[in-house]
N, C-alpha and C positions, 0 to 999 in steps of 0.2 A: 312126785318127782317129774312125771311127764309134764305137768302144768308148769313147774318151775323151769324145766329145761326149755319148754316152748317159749316162756317169757324171756329167758336169757337169750335164746336164739333170735327172737324177734327184736330185742333191744340191740343185739350186736348188728343185725342186718340194718336196722334203722340208723344206727350210729354210722355204719359204713356208707349208707346212702347220703346221710347228712355231710359226712366228711368229703365224699365225692362231689357233692354239689358245691360245698365250700371251696374245694380246690379248683372246681371248674369255673365258678362265677365270682369268687372272692379272692382278693390278692393278699398275700402275706405282707407283713411290714417291709420286708426287703424288696419284694416285688413292687410294692407301692412306691418306695423310694426310687427304684430303678426306672419305673414308668414315669415318675415325675421328672427325673433327670433327663430322660429321653425327650419328653415334651419340651422341657426347657432348651435342650440342645437343638431341637427342630425349630423352635421359635427364634433362637439366636442365629441359626443357619439361614432361616428365611429372611431375617433382618439383614444379615450380611449379603445375601443375594440381592435384596432390594437396594442396598447401598451400592453394590457393584453395578446393578442395572442403572441406577441414577448416574454413576460416574461414566458408565459406558455411553449413556445417552448424551451426557455433556461432551464427552470426547467426540462422539459422532457429529454433534452440532458444530464443534470447532472444525472438524474435518470438512464438513459441508461448506461452512463459511470460508474456510481456507481455499477450497476448490472453486466455489461459485462466486466469491466476492474478491478476496484479497489477491488471489492469483490472476483473476480476470483483470483487475485494475492494473497490475504490473505486467500483464501480457505474458504470464508464465504458465507452462503446461501443468494441469492438475496432477496430483500424485495418484497413481492407480491403487486400487484396494490390495493388489498383490504386494505392494510395497508397505502399505500401512499395516497389513496383517491383522486387520480388524475383524470383529464379528458383532452381530446384533444380539443383545441379550433379551430373551423372551421371559415370560412369566415362569415361575418355578413349577416344574412338573414333578410332584413327589413320587409318582410311580417309578421313575427311573432310579430312585434312591432307596426303594423298599428293601432290596437285598444287598445293599452295600454297607460295609462296616465303616467305623469312624475314620480309619486310615484312608479309605477310598474317598470319603467325602472331603477330608482335608486336602487330599491330593487334587481333587477336582477344583476346590477353591483356589489352591496354589496355581493351577493352570490358568484359571480365569484372571487371577491377579497378574500373572506373567503376561497374558495377552494384553491386558489394559496397560501394563508398564511399557510393552513394546509399542503400542499405539501412541502413547504419550511421548515416548522417545522420538518416534518418527515425526510427530507433530511439532515437537520442539525444534528438531532439525529443519523442518519446513519453515517455521517462523524465523529461525536464524538466517535461512536463505532469503526470506522476504525482507528481513531487516537490512541485509546487504543491498537488496534491490531498492529499498526505500532510500538508502544513502546515495545510491547511484542516481535515482530519480531526483533527489534533492540537488545533487551536483548538476544534473542536466537542466533542471528548472532554473537554477541560478545562472546557467550558461546560455539561456535563450534570451535574446533581446526583449525587454519588457517595459522599458520606460522611455520617455522622450529625452533626447540628448541635451536639451536646454530647458530651463524653467519656463513652462508654457501652460499654466493652469487655465488661462482664459482662452487658449487656442488661437490667439491673435498673431502669433509669430510664424504660422505656416504660410509661406509665400508662394510655393510652387510644389506640385505633387509629382508622382511617378507616372511616366507615360510620355507621349509625344507632346512637346511644348515648343514655343517659339524661341529659337536661340537668340540671346540678347545681342550678339555681335553680328551674326550672319542673317538674322531675321527670317530664317527658314525653319520649318518643322524639324525637330530633332528629338531622338529618344532621350528622355531625362531619366536617369537610372536611380534617382533617389528623391528625398524630400529636401527642400530648401527652407530653413528657418531664419527669417529675417530678425536680427537682434543687434543691439548696440555693440560697438567695438569693445572688446574686453569682457563680454558676457561669458561666464564659465560654461565649458562643454563637459558633459558627464558621460562616463562609460555606461552603456545600457545593459550590460551583463558582465558576469565574471569572465575572465580570459587572460590571455597573454598578448602583449604588444608584438605584432609581427613586422610592423613598419612604422617608423616615425621619422619622416623626412620631408624634403621640399621638392615639389614638382612644379617647375616654372611654367610648363605649358598646360597644366590641367588643374589639379587639386591644390596647388600651392603647399603651404604647411598642412600636412595631413597625417592622420594616424589610422592604422588598420589593426584591429584586434581579432585574434583567432580565439573563438570561444569553445572550440571543440564541438563534437556532435554535428559537424558539417556547417556550423554557423561562423560567419565573419561579419564585422561591421566596419564601415569607413566613415571618417570624420574629416571634412575638407575645408580649405581656405582659412585656417586659423591664423591669428596674428602671432601666436607663440605656442609652442608645444611644451608641456610639462613632463611627460613620461618619456622613457627611453625604450628602444627596441629590446625585447626579451623580458621586460618588466611585467610582473603579474599584477593585474588590476581587479578591483571589485566593482560590482554594480553601484553607480552613484559616485565613483571616484572621479575627481577632476582630471581631464586629459590635457586641457589647454584652454585657450580663450578665443572667442569669435573674432574673425578678422575678415580681410578681403584680399588674400594673397592668391597668386595663380590666376586662372581665367575666371575672373569675378567682376561683376559690375557694381558691387556694393557690399557692405558688411553683412555677412550671413554665414550659416553653417550648412554645408551640403552633407547629408547623412544617407548612407546606403546600408541595406541589409543584404547579405550574400549567403545563400544556402546551397551547399553542394556545388559551389563555383558558379551559381546562377544568381544574378541580381533580381530581387523580388521587391514587391511594394512594401516599404517599411510601415505604412499606415496600419497594418494588421498586427504590429508588434509593440503596442503600447498598452497592453491589457492590465498592467499593474498601475497605470496612471489614469485611465479613462473609465468613466461609467458608461453604461450602454448608450445613453443619450449623447454623451460627449464623443463617443466613438462614431456614432452616426453623423454628428456635426463635423468631426475631423475628416471622415471619408468624403463628405460633400465639399469641404473646403479644398482638400487635396485634389479632387477631381476637376476643379475649375481649369478650363483650357486657357491658361495665361502664359506669360513670358517667364522663363526661368531666370535665375540670377547668374548662371554659369553655362 
């Protein structure tokens, strides 16, 4: 009996030890399933974090380009980070999630997604502002004189430049406030930029039949001595539109066009405002021709 009892006791103790070891180191089927689901959830959450990190980096790159490039081009102040409400996503630190339940993890993801959404919304607003600036810049560029007022591909029609020139009538040095383009009577005269005609009239003592265009942004252009004017005061014109035809009206010694560029009510050298027409070499040649100290036509 003692031997039997000892054997049974030893078997029970051994069984308890085996069960304890099994519970300690081996998972039940349910635990195995739960552990597998937990690993899957962690992998999915890690993948989601990586995707959000990628999106965050993309948005950060757009924000940087917006501040450093686009807004610099259009001379706009960069948006501060306090407005963008952005954050930099780092690598996932699982230690901070060890004691969080699923609801807390989901809440954390929602916060990060909301942050990304806010940054994207502010970036979209910034691009909308830049789009308006682009439109404004396009209008401004179209309003800056940029072509020659007569067809002059060979540059042979430039007769007299900006600066002190010999007056053709009084034969004394006098400030010549524009460029003279010698051309045959009836040669078309073109608007050099978009704008509105502020004057289209006859001046017997000076420019004769002349047109003044207000381009906005502080720019005006004047076209003088035309034989006939085609446009009317108040009419809106586009760059390249015919304003009239070359003549010799007013104070003029021969058929030519007197052309002036006025910026902020100050007459400036028009030779620097043909950048849509001239290559670099043509521009250098034009400057040399216009700088010749000769007699003007008016």
